[in-house]
C-alpha positions in Angstrom: 0.7 -16.0 38.6 -2.6 -14.6 37.4 -1.0 -11.3 36.4 1.7 -13.2 34.4 -1.0 -15.1 32.5 -2.9 -11.9 31.7 0.4 -10.3 30.4 1.1 -13.3 28.2 -2.4 -13.5 26.8 -2.3 -9.7 26.0 1.0 -10.0 24.3 -0.2 -12.9 22.2 -3.3 -11.0 21.2 -1.2 -8.0 20.1 1.2 -10.1 18.1 -1.7 -11.9 16.4 -3.4 -8.6 15.6 -0.3 -7.0 14.0 0.7 -10.2 12.2 -2.7 -10.5 10.6 -3.0 -6.9 9.5 0.6 -7.0 8.0 -0.3 -10.2 6.1 -3.6 -8.7 4.8 -1.9 -5.6 3.5 0.7 -7.5 1.6 -1.9 -9.5 -0.3 -3.9 -6.5 -1.5 -2.9 -4.8 -4.7 -3.2 -1.1 -5.2 -4.1 0.4 -8.6 -2.2 3.6 -8.6 -4.4 5.0 -11.3 -7.7 4.7 -9.3 -6.7 4.4 -5.6 -7.7 7.0 -3.1 -5.3 8.8 -0.8 -6.2 6.3 1.9 -5.6 3.3 -0.3 -2.3 4.6 -1.5 -1.3 5.2 2.2 -1.6 1.5 2.8 1.7 1.1 0.8 4.8 0.8 2.8 6.5 4.0 3.7 4.0 6.1 1.8 2.1 8.5 4.0 -0.8 10.8 3.4 1.3 13.6 1.9 3.0 11.4 -0.6 -0.3 9.7 -1.4 -1.8 13.2 -2.2 1.2 13.9 -4.5 0.5 10.7 -6.4 -3.2 11.7 -6.9 -2.1 15.2 -8.0 0.5 13.8 -10.3 -1.9 11.4 -12.1 -4.6 14.2 -12.3 -2.0 16.5 -13.9 -0.2 14.1 -16.2 -2.7 11.4 -16.8 -2.7 7.7 -15.8 0.5 5.8 -15.0 1.4 3.5 -17.8 3.5 1.1 -15.8 4.1 0.6 -12.0 7.7 2.0 -12.3 6.3 5.4 -13.3 5.3 6.1 -9.7 9.0 6.9 -9.1 8.4 10.1 -11.0 6.4 11.4 -8.0 8.5 13.4 -5.5 9.0 11.2 -2.4 9.0 7.8 -4.2 12.5 6.5 -4.3 13.8 3.3 -5.9 13.9 1.8 -2.4 10.2 2.6 -1.7 9.2 1.3 -5.1 11.1 -2.0 -4.5 9.3 -2.4 -1.1 5.9 -2.1 -2.8 6.3 -3.3 -6.4 4.5 -6.6 -5.8 1.4 -4.6 -4.7 1.4 -1.8 -7.3 -0.7 -2.3 -10.4 -1.8 0.2 -13.1 -4.6 -1.8 -14.8 -7.5 -3.7 -13.4 -7.5 -7.4 -14.4 -11.3 -7.5 -14.5 -11.4 -4.5 -16.9 -8.6 -6.0 -19.1 -10.4 -9.3 -19.5 -13.6 -7.6 -20.7 -11.8 -5.6 -23.4 
């Protein structure tokens, strides 16, 4: 019985941890014009290689004008954009309000 309780508590702890981290990542926006490779990698289905391509693309062509422009980067399909469009921004609200 003691082993069963330990298994249940461990399972609940794991579920809680993963649920919280998934919820936290959904709430955070990512400015694709200023984000680091690590920050870009927090987007769904975007790994380190694609994140590096995003950084290289903006360094070569300049800042993204609208979130949809990220689909110009190799590896970002319509489907991946749709998964992340609520989190992707190109302007900082704080900077916009000061201007």
